[in-house]
Every structure is written in structure tokens, then in C-alpha cells.
VEXFIMI-656193 format. One line per 10 residues: number of its first residue (from 1); their letters; for each residue x, y, z of N, C-alpha, C. Coordinates in Angstrom, 3 decimals, decimal comma, padded with zeros to 6 digits, always signed. Each point is the difference from the previous one (the first is absolute). Layout:
% residues N
NUM = A = X Y Z X Y Z X Y Z; ... $
This chain:
% residues 137
1 = MLTPERVEEF = +024,769 +190,302 -002,945 +000,049 +000,846 +000,920 +001,675 +000,565 +000,447; +000,186 +000,866 +000,690 +001,586 +000,250 +000,132 -000,033 -000,127 +001,693; +000,905 -001,297 +000,371 +000,114 -000,088 +001,265 +001,199 -000,269 +000,883; -000,041 +000,445 +001,287 +001,357 +000,523 +000,323 +001,475 -001,096 -000,316; -000,482 -001,115 +000,336 +000,744 -001,246 -000,703 +000,616 +000,250 -001,174; -000,952 +000,419 -001,276 +000,351 -000,103 -001,378 +001,004 +000,920 +000,195; -000,359 +002,080 +000,611 +000,914 +000,638 -000,359 +001,342 -000,576 +000,663; -000,071 -000,417 +001,530 +001,265 -000,178 +000,322 +001,002 -001,324 -001,005; -000,701 -000,475 -000,599 +000,798 -001,455 -000,953 +000,284 +000,835 -001,200; -000,902 +001,322 -000,612 +000,857 +000,457 -000,933 +000,818 +000,757 +000,148 $
11 = LKGDGWPVEK = +000,231 +000,837 +001,406 +000,996 +000,825 +000,396 +001,172 -001,147 -000,243; +000,132 -001,144 +000,601 +001,180 -000,411 +000,287 +000,428 -000,829 -001,220; -000,934 -000,412 -001,082 +000,240 -000,670 -000,946 +000,705 +000,951 -001,201; -000,290 +001,379 +000,156 +000,393 +001,081 -000,648 +001,376 +000,363 +000,485; +001,003 -000,372 +001,040 +000,736 +000,325 +000,296 +000,094 +000,811 +001,135; -001,184 +000,793 +000,427 +000,505 +000,903 +001,003 +000,189 -000,454 +001,754; +000,678 +000,485 +000,570 +000,119 -000,490 +001,431 -001,144 +000,901 +000,797; -000,988 -000,808 +000,488 -001,232 +000,330 +000,717 +000,228 -000,475 +001,760; -000,356 +001,285 +000,492 -000,328 -000,186 +001,168 -001,597 -000,400 +000,194; -000,588 -000,706 +000,794 -001,646 +000,528 +000,662 -000,255 +000,770 +000,794 $
21 = VDRNTWRSGF = -000,388 +000,617 -000,170 -000,173 +001,321 +001,335 -001,658 -000,404 +000,729; -000,825 -000,328 -000,855 -000,924 -000,712 +000,305 -001,088 -000,764 -001,036; -001,085 -000,485 +000,411 -000,718 -000,877 -000,674 -000,263 +000,485 -001,459; -000,143 +001,520 -000,511 +000,217 +000,625 -001,037 +000,629 +001,118 -000,661; +000,990 -000,084 +000,921 +001,475 +000,615 -000,421 +001,310 -000,320 +000,201; +000,943 +000,200 -001,031 +001,287 -000,625 -000,505 +000,714 +001,558 +000,274; +001,383 -000,807 +000,260 +001,072 +001,559 -000,298 +000,933 -000,515 -000,551; +000,485 +000,510 -001,208 +000,944 -000,480 -000,645 +001,141 +001,312 -000,306; +000,939 -000,445 -001,413 +000,690 +001,306 +000,139 +001,457 -000,347 -001,543; -000,021 +000,970 -000,218 +001,274 -000,029 -001,685 +000,684 +000,867 +000,695 $
31 = RGDVNSFRFY = +001,133 -000,183 -001,069 +001,226 +001,487 +000,161 +000,039 +000,208 -001,974; -000,525 +001,347 +000,378 +000,315 +000,581 -001,158 +001,321 +000,233 -000,534; +000,044 +000,780 -001,059 +001,188 +000,913 -000,857 +000,428 +001,000 +001,194; -000,781 +000,952 +000,704 +000,150 +000,972 +000,374 -000,404 +000,022 +002,106; -000,801 -001,369 +000,413 -000,420 -000,467 +001,140 -000,478 -000,852 +000,610; -000,259 -000,505 +000,941 -000,451 -001,088 +000,210 -001,538 +000,259 +000,385; -000,980 -000,688 -000,111 -001,352 +000,031 +000,236 -000,252 -001,172 +000,591; -000,816 +000,460 +001,039 -001,260 -000,752 +000,836 -001,812 -000,134 -000,706; +000,008 -000,906 -000,056 -001,481 +000,232 -000,315 -000,967 -001,153 +000,810; -001,167 +000,179 -000,197 -001,042 -000,561 +000,847 -001,634 -000,161 -001,126 $
41 = VRLTDNWIFF = +000,120 -001,705 -000,053 -001,262 -000,333 -000,876 -001,038 -000,078 +001,233; -001,179 +000,553 -000,311 -001,263 -000,711 +001,031 -001,173 -000,027 -001,051; -000,789 -000,988 +000,637 -000,839 -000,602 -000,752 -001,351 +000,449 +000,678; -001,116 +000,409 -000,679 -001,481 +000,640 +000,861 -000,641 -001,061 -000,531; -001,650 +000,186 -000,136 -001,004 -000,540 -000,524 +000,383 +000,148 -001,415; +000,123 +001,813 -000,564 -000,039 -000,332 -001,102 +001,001 +000,494 -001,043; +001,456 +000,314 +000,652 +000,912 +000,477 -000,552 +000,996 -001,073 +000,480; +001,267 +000,347 -000,532 +001,398 -000,473 +000,459 +000,654 +001,574 -000,181; +000,467 +000,201 +001,054 +001,077 +001,866 -000,407 +001,567 -000,956 +000,098; +000,835 +000,725 -000,622 +001,509 -000,170 +000,040 +000,219 +001,442 +000,489 $
51 = TIVPFVVAPR = +000,901 -000,064 +000,761 +000,379 +001,439 +000,476 +001,317 +000,359 +000,359; +000,912 +001,308 +000,070 +000,991 +000,246 +000,552 -000,479 +000,978 +000,754; +000,361 -000,076 +001,783 -000,528 +000,622 +000,555 +000,907 +000,568 +000,880; +000,752 +000,500 +000,761 +000,037 +001,634 -000,836 +000,693 -000,705 -001,148; -000,139 +000,789 -001,293 +000,627 +000,390 -001,073 +000,938 +001,049 +000,118; -000,282 +001,006 +000,710 +000,701 +001,448 +000,293 -000,631 +000,421 +001,112; +000,862 +000,361 +001,522 -000,855 +000,390 +000,668 -000,266 +002,016 -000,335; -000,864 +000,318 +000,923 -000,867 +000,881 -000,398 +001,163 +001,256 +000,056; -000,299 +001,080 -000,937 +001,226 +001,283 +000,280 -000,934 +000,435 +001,340; +001,189 +000,803 +000,410 -000,277 +000,892 +000,956 -000,483 +001,538 -000,045 $
61 = SDDHARELYR = +000,849 +000,578 -001,418 -000,764 +001,000 -000,003 -001,636 +000,102 -001,102; -000,654 +000,972 -000,061 -001,077 -000,170 -000,666 +000,375 +000,452 -001,076; +000,783 +000,668 -000,577 +000,255 +000,327 -001,257 +000,549 -000,825 -000,723; +000,803 -001,132 +000,791 +000,567 -000,935 -000,591 -001,085 -001,055 -000,447; -001,209 -000,161 +000,981 -000,922 -000,949 -000,139 -001,052 +000,751 -001,576; +000,039 +001,248 -000,157 -000,931 +000,010 -000,820 +000,674 +000,081 -001,311; +001,669 +000,121 +000,016 +000,508 -000,567 -001,263 +000,211 -001,475 -000,174; -000,354 -000,653 +001,116 +000,455 -001,321 -000,171 -001,647 -000,507 -000,441; -001,272 +000,146 +000,303 -001,126 -000,501 +000,176 -000,434 +000,671 -001,923; +000,316 +000,733 -000,230 +000,066 +000,094 -001,274 +000,844 -000,639 -001,112 $
71 = HLLRLNREIN = +000,976 -000,309 +000,434 +001,050 -001,099 -000,634 -001,211 -001,340 +000,120; +000,151 -000,274 +000,803 -000,830 -001,245 +000,274 -001,469 -000,095 -000,817; -000,516 +000,741 -000,779 -001,455 +000,619 -000,215 +000,682 -000,579 -001,820; +000,795 +001,263 +000,140 +000,810 -000,737 -001,239 +000,198 -001,186 -000,502; +000,830 -000,238 +000,737 +000,379 -001,665 -000,091 -001,192 -001,308 +000,132; -001,019 +000,546 +000,641 -001,239 -001,122 -000,436 -000,478 +000,297 -001,087; +000,121 +001,023 -000,699 -000,735 +000,288 -001,198 +000,801 -000,637 -001,111; +000,948 -000,780 +000,152 +001,055 -000,328 -001,074 +000,335 -001,837 +000,121; -000,088 +000,157 +001,345 +000,156 -001,700 +000,656 -001,032 -001,018 -000,500; -000,033 -000,957 -000,423 -000,821 -001,145 +000,292 +000,036 -000,798 +000,735 $
81 = LAKFAIDDDD = -001,398 -000,500 +000,757 +000,075 -000,925 +000,873 -000,033 +000,188 +001,470; +001,145 +001,012 +000,107 +000,535 +000,330 +001,053 -000,736 +001,266 +000,722; +000,148 +000,619 +000,942 -000,291 +001,251 +000,381 +000,587 +000,462 +001,495; +000,292 +001,345 +000,263 +000,832 +000,504 +000,623 -001,498 +000,642 +001,326; +000,504 -000,023 +001,060 -000,985 +000,505 +001,049 +000,888 +000,216 +001,215; -000,812 +000,755 +000,702 +000,935 +000,197 +001,456 -001,397 -000,706 +001,248; +000,758 -000,351 +000,801 -000,386 -000,675 +000,789 -000,767 +000,858 +001,488; -000,173 -000,570 +000,998 -000,775 +000,905 +000,954 +001,108 +001,015 +000,840; +001,432 -000,699 +000,334 +001,167 +000,811 +000,471 +000,216 +000,965 -001,579; -000,412 +000,250 -000,956 +000,065 +000,963 -001,404 +001,617 -000,841 -000,595 $
91 = DVVLTVELPI = +000,377 -001,228 +000,156 +001,255 -000,697 -000,391 -000,695 -000,326 -001,363; +000,561 -000,007 -000,785 -000,139 -000,739 -001,820 +000,220 -001,159 +000,228; -001,212 -000,495 -000,673 -000,050 -001,407 -000,301 +000,062 -000,283 -001,414; +000,410 -001,369 -000,593 -000,221 +000,149 -001,460 -000,655 -001,843 +000,360; -001,166 +000,154 -000,755 -000,747 -001,520 +000,285 -000,680 -000,198 -001,576; -000,162 -001,352 +000,001 -001,087 -000,578 -000,743 -001,069 -000,756 +000,460; -001,159 +000,435 -000,433 -000,774 -000,625 +000,040 -001,456 -001,063 -000,874; -000,102 -001,119 +000,045 -000,774 -000,781 -001,137 -001,157 -000,657 +000,740; -000,949 -000,118 -000,648 -000,820 -000,441 +000,349 -000,029 -001,244 +000,375; -000,394 -001,177 +000,498 +000,182 -001,335 +000,268 -000,760 -001,125 -000,983 $
101 = EEAGDASMKD = -000,747 +000,594 -000,824 -000,588 -000,405 -000,977 +001,070 -000,103 -001,011; +001,327 +000,877 -000,243 +000,672 +000,213 -000,935 +001,255 -000,317 +000,523; +000,062 -000,658 +000,859 +001,327 -000,283 +000,605 +000,643 -001,168 +000,502; +000,050 -000,566 -001,732 +000,803 -001,238 -000,216 +001,556 +000,066 +000,227; +000,769 -001,150 +000,006 +001,291 +000,476 -000,395 +000,783 +001,026 -000,705; -000,748 -000,021 -001,260 +000,509 +000,744 -001,158 +000,079 +001,745 +000,669; -001,354 +000,145 +000,793 -000,284 +001,349 +000,216 +000,742 +000,087 +001,135; +000,202 -000,400 +000,673 +000,859 -000,148 +001,355 +001,434 +000,396 -000,424; +000,576 -001,066 -000,680 +001,180 +000,478 -000,457 +000,174 +001,374 -000,885; -000,588 +000,366 -000,626 -000,347 +001,380 -000,737 +000,201 +001,089 +001,216 $
111 = ALEALAYYAD = -000,862 -000,437 +000,657 -000,131 +000,964 +001,074 +001,609 +000,401 +001,066; +000,462 -001,252 +000,163 +001,109 +000,299 +000,816 +001,461 +000,384 -001,233; -000,695 -000,082 -001,216 +001,468 +000,532 -000,633 -000,295 +001,022 -000,411; -001,243 +000,687 +000,085 -000,211 +001,619 +000,229 +000,423 +000,838 +000,928; -000,492 -000,868 +001,533 +000,521 +000,817 +000,834 +001,310 +000,174 +000,287; +001,005 -001,359 -000,379 +001,588 +000,137 -000,177 +000,617 +001,140 -000,979; -001,133 +000,016 -001,170 +000,887 +000,916 -000,932 -000,504 +001,102 +000,342; -000,783 +000,488 +000,610 -000,726 +001,471 +000,136 +001,049 +000,483 +001,731; +000,321 -000,750 +000,388 +000,118 +000,115 +001,517 +001,941 +000,506 -000,484; +000,552 -000,707 -001,025 +001,522 +000,027 -000,109 +000,244 +001,260 -000,993 $
121 = RHYLDVLTIA = -001,607 +000,070 -000,663 +000,338 +001,188 -001,169 -000,251 +001,561 +000,594; -000,606 -000,318 +001,081 -000,918 +001,607 +000,563 +000,997 +000,369 +001,398; +000,682 -001,110 +000,620 +000,531 +000,073 +001,374 +000,613 +001,501 +000,159; +001,038 +000,025 -000,569 +000,931 +000,748 +000,148 -000,664 +001,773 -000,306; -000,965 +000,029 -000,540 -000,553 +001,543 -000,822 -000,851 +000,208 +001,375; -001,357 -001,131 +000,498 -000,569 +000,593 +000,778 +000,504 -000,093 +001,320; +001,289 -000,851 +000,969 +000,830 +000,470 +000,591 +000,197 +001,175 -000,401; +000,995 +000,598 -000,498 +000,546 +001,255 -000,109 -001,084 +001,504 +000,070; -001,334 -000,254 -001,172 -001,091 +000,714 +000,531 +000,034 +000,459 +001,453; -000,582 -001,456 +000,319 -000,082 +000,055 +001,795 +000,576 +000,472 +000,679 $
131 = QQGKKAS = +001,312 +000,051 -000,061 +001,031 +000,745 +000,512 +000,415 +001,564 -000,354; +000,093 +000,021 -001,081 +000,464 +001,165 -000,358 -000,871 +000,917 -000,745; -001,118 -001,013 -000,356 -000,847 +000,960 -001,131 -000,243 +000,449 -001,295; +001,144 -000,726 -000,239 +000,021 -000,088 -002,082 +000,789 -001,080 -000,051; +000,200 -000,105 -001,072 +000,772 -001,747 -000,748 +001,585 +000,890 +000,291; +000,617 -001,061 -000,302 +001,509 +000,063 +000,254 +000,118 +000,243 -001,564; +001,263 +000,642 -000,336 -000,053 +000,574 -001,212 +000,584 -000,801 -000,874 $
């Protein structure tokens, strides 16, 4: 059984800076090649979520939003373990969700590595599409 204590122990043991937000939520972050990212780890009864929110703020233009959502759908088909979504404010989030039955040290490490990899790999394109409606040349 994955407990809040075990999640915090794992994060600290794996070298992540950890700030406890509440009993089941932690905030951490990392500096990638293109940006610094803050992420949250949230433990529920059945799932553990690793989420960068916001990854990119919501586009101001409907046309930009349409292009962004198409791009995110394509990315979701291409990437493994992680997924892009939008939150209640229409901001883009990047998340990895694991059922707690499968959330051992190795899978949590994989989740964090996927989150960091895809954040760094796709941030500039997602940001540019959100702001300009197209990828940078």
C-alpha cells in the first residue's frame, strides 16, 4: 500500500526538492534545458498523480486554442506514460497518472523522468502555439 510517508520518502530519496502542501500533496520542481518547471504530486485512494500545472497558460485566441488542442491531441497519441490536458481555466497541464497498485519506486521514477523529459521536449512548441497559433520555424 502506497502511503503519504512512502511517497515523501521516495521523493526525498530520489533527490527531488520537496515541499509538503497537505497530507497527500507535495510540490517540487526542476530546471530543464528550456525552462524551470514546478510540479505537484498528489496521492488519492487509488491513484498517484505527477502534474505540471500550469504547463502553459490558456491561449487568448480561439484560433490559437484550436491549433493548440490539435497539437496536444497529436502529442497524446505519440507520447508514452504522460498526457496533456486542460484544466478548469483552460491552462495546459502535463500529467502522469499511476494506479497505486503499480506505484513502486521504479514506476514513480519512470513517471518523474517522463514528466521531465516531455516537459522539456515540448514546452517551447506548446507555448509558441498557445501564444502565436503556430509552431516556431
